[in-house]
N, C-alpha and C positions, 0 to 999 in steps of 0.2 A: 649493765648500767649504760644509760644514754647520757654521755658527758655533755651533749649539747643542751640538756635541760638541767644541768647541775646548778644548784643555788649557792654552792661554796666550792672553793678549790682545796680539796683535801687529798690525802695520799691516794685514795682509790680513783678519784677523778683524774689526777695527774697520771697515774698508771694507764688509765684508759686512753687518755689523750696521746701519751707517748706511744702506746701500742698502735693507735690509729694512723700515726705518721711514720711508723717504723717499716722498713722493708721486710717483707715476708717471702721467703723463697717458696715456690710452689713445688708440690710433690707431683708424681706422674699423673695422678687422676686430675689434679687441678690444671696441669698443662693440657690435658685432653679437653677439659671443659673450656678453658680459655681459647684453645684453637678452634673449637666448634663455634663459639660466639664470634671470634674474629672473622671466620670464614663467612658466617651468615651476614654479619654487618657489612663486610666488604662487598658481598654480592648485592646487598641492598643499595649501597652507594653506587655501584656500577650501573644498576637499573635506573637509578635516579639520574645519573649523568647522561645515560643513553636516551632517556625519555622526557626529562623535564628541561625546559629552556633555562639557559644560564641567567640567573637573576638573584636578587637578595633572598628570596624565599627558598630557592634551591640551595644556596649557600647555608642558610639556616638549617634546612633539613639535614644536610651533610654534617654540619657542626653538632647537631643533636645526636646523630648516630655515633660520632666520635665520643661525645659525652657518655652515651650509653655503653660504649666499649670500656671507658674508664670506670664507670660505676659498676659494671659487671666484673671487671678485674678486682675492684675493691671488695665486692660481695664474695668472690671466690677466695681472695686472700684472707678475709676476716671471717670466713665461714658464716656469712649472713648476719653478723653481729651489728652492723651499722646500716 
């Protein structure tokens, strides 16, 4: 269920919202996936810092990579449900 498109607040929608905002401990496989993503994104940020001049666009690029990390973590935590 996509609670962002819900037309009423019923028990199923409430349960999905609560699940989306609850902490989910990762298992070993999820830890491995998260580490691979963190490493790749950190490498991308290092390349950007080393090669792009400091400016608002560079800051935006780095911010988007941080957002990508958070969204990736969510995808792992929720098994791609959101």
